[in-house]
C-alpha positions in Angstrom: -15.1 -5.8 5.4 -15.3 -4.1 8.7 -16.4 -0.5 9.0 -13.7 1.8 10.2 -13.8 4.9 12.5 -13.6 8.3 10.9 -11.8 11.3 12.3 -8.7 11.9 14.2 -7.3 8.8 16.0 -4.2 7.6 17.6 -2.7 6.2 14.4 -3.4 9.4 12.5 -2.0 11.6 15.3 1.2 9.5 15.4 1.5 9.7 11.6 1.2 13.5 11.7 3.7 13.6 14.5 6.2 11.5 12.5 5.7 13.7 9.4 6.3 16.8 11.6 9.5 15.3 12.9 10.8 14.8 9.4 9.7 18.3 8.4 7.5 19.1 5.4 10.4 20.9 3.8 12.4 17.6 3.8 9.7 15.5 2.1 9.9 15.6 -1.7 6.7 16.9 -3.5 5.3 13.6 -4.9 5.9 11.8 -1.7 4.2 14.6 0.2 1.3 14.6 -2.3 0.8 10.8 -1.8 0.8 11.3 2.0 -1.7 14.1 1.8 -4.0 12.3 -0.6 -4.1 9.2 1.6 -4.7 11.2 4.7 -7.4 13.2 3.0 -9.2 10.1 1.7 -9.0 8.5 5.1 -10.7 11.5 6.7 -13.1 12.0 3.7 -13.5 8.7 1.9 -15.1 8.9 -1.5 -17.3 5.9 -0.7 -17.6 3.4 2.1 -14.9 0.7 2.1 -17.2 -2.0 0.7 -17.7 0.2 -2.3 -14.0 0.9 -3.0 -12.4 -2.4 -2.1 -10.9 -4.4 -5.0 -12.2 -7.9 -5.7 -12.4 -10.1 -8.8 -16.2 -10.2 -8.4 -16.6 -6.4 -8.2 -14.0 -5.3 -10.7 -13.9 -8.0 -13.3 -17.4 -9.6 -13.2 -19.4 -6.5 -12.4 -17.0 -4.3 -14.5 -16.5 -1.8 -11.6 -13.1 -0.8 -12.8 -12.9 2.4 -10.8 -12.0 0.2 -7.8 -8.6 -0.3 -9.4 -8.0 3.4 -8.9 -9.8 3.9 -5.5 -8.7 0.8 -3.5 -5.0 1.7 -3.1 -5.8 5.1 -1.6 -8.4 4.0 1.0 -7.4 2.3 4.3 -9.3 0.0 6.7 -8.4 1.9 9.8 -6.0 4.4 11.3 -3.2 1.9 12.0 -3.4 0.6 8.4 -3.0 4.2 7.2 -0.2 4.8 9.8 2.0 1.8 8.8 1.5 2.3 5.1 2.2 6.0 5.2 5.3 5.7 7.4 6.6 3.2 4.9 5.7 5.5 2.1 7.4 8.4 3.8 10.8 6.6 4.0 10.7 4.8 0.7 9.4 8.0 -1.0 12.2 10.2 0.4 14.9 7.7 -0.8 13.4 6.9 -4.2 12.0 10.2 -5.2 15.4 11.9 -4.6 17.1 9.2 -6.6 14.6 9.0 -9.5 13.3 12.6 -9.5 9.7 13.7 -9.0 8.2 13.2 -12.4 9.6 9.7 -12.9 8.6 8.8 -9.3 5.0 10.1 -9.8 4.8 7.9 -13.0 6.0 4.9 -11.0 3.4 5.5 -8.2 0.6 5.8 -10.8 1.6 2.7 -12.7 2.2 0.6 -9.5 -1.1 1.8 -8.0 -3.1 0.3 -10.9 -0.8 -2.6 -11.8 -0.8 -4.0 -8.2 -4.6 -4.2 -8.4 -4.4 -6.1 -11.7 -1.8 -8.5 -10.2 -4.0 -9.0 -7.1 -7.0 -10.0 -9.3 -4.9 -12.3 -11.4 -3.6 -14.1 -8.3 -7.1 -14.4 -6.9 -8.3 -15.8 -10.2 -5.4 -18.3 -10.1 -6.4 -19.4 -6.6 -10.0 -19.9 -7.8 -8.8 -22.1 -10.6 -6.0 -24.0 -8.7 -8.0 -24.6 -5.5 -11.4 -24.8 -7.2 -12.7 -22.4 -4.6 -14.8 -19.5 -6.0 -14.7 -17.7 -2.6 -11.4 -16.1 -3.7 -13.3 -14.0 -6.2 -15.0 -12.3 -3.2 -11.9 -11.3 -1.3 -11.9 -7.6 -1.2 -8.8 -5.4 -0.3 -7.9 -1.8 0.2 -4.7 0.0 1.0 -1.3 1.0 -0.4 0.6 -2.1 0.8 1.1 -3.6 -2.6 2.5 -0.4 -4.0 4.9 -0.2 -1.0 6.2 -3.7 -1.6 6.8 -2.9 -5.2 8.7 0.3 -4.1 10.7 -1.8 -1.6 11.8 -4.1 -4.5 12.7 -1.0 -6.5 14.6 0.5 -3.6 16.5 -2.8 -3.1 17.4 -2.7 -6.8 18.9 0.8 -6.5 20.6 0.1 -3.1 21.9 -3.5 -3.4 23.9 -5.3 -0.8 22.1 -3.8 2.2 21.0 -5.9 5.1 17.5 -5.4 6.7 16.2 -6.6 10.0 13.0 -8.6 9.8 11.6 -9.6 13.2 15.1 -9.1 14.6 16.8 -11.4 12.1 19.4 -9.9 9.7 18.3 -10.7 6.1 19.7 -9.5 2.8 17.5 -6.6 1.5 17.2 -8.6 -1.7 15.0 -11.1 0.1 13.7 -9.0 3.0 10.6 -7.7 1.2 9.5 -11.3 0.6 10.2 -12.3 4.2 8.3 -9.2 5.4 5.3 -10.2 3.2 5.2 -13.7 4.8 5.7 -12.3 8.3 3.0 -9.7 7.9 0.6 -12.3 6.6 1.4 -14.6 9.6 1.1 -11.7 12.2 -1.9 -10.0 10.6 -3.8 -12.3 8.2 -6.2 -10.6 5.9 
């Protein structure tokens, strides 16, 4: 995993600008808290990325379970943070207002851990199906998995909408899956 730059950067400045355009008073409390936590940990990581990233080898085999809690809130670089937190900003505003803050906080907490568990199960399945132990070493950080889960939840509460993915109109019901494939093709890893 590459080492990232610390400090104020273009992605972080753009994120702070976008937040200011929305206005702090217009961002629900849990959403704002998640944004602040992610920005804080980007500027002041608890440990270097190789020590917080989630992998089957580190979490399961070495029993380093704290990675389940740490990996979602650390980001590889300023653009990774920017894209994830802009997505969190919009999904959070919509869902937190609909679900209320306590329920939304609970969902964020559960999704943050559950996504890591699902990630490890999928990696283990790849090891078994492909007979390739290298999948145990794949190590990931970031809030993307939680955001995809929130997108599915948002689509559930707002059915019948149409999203644009790479300029193509797609039913929101399927858009999160198309986006996942598109992101993987555009930015593998």
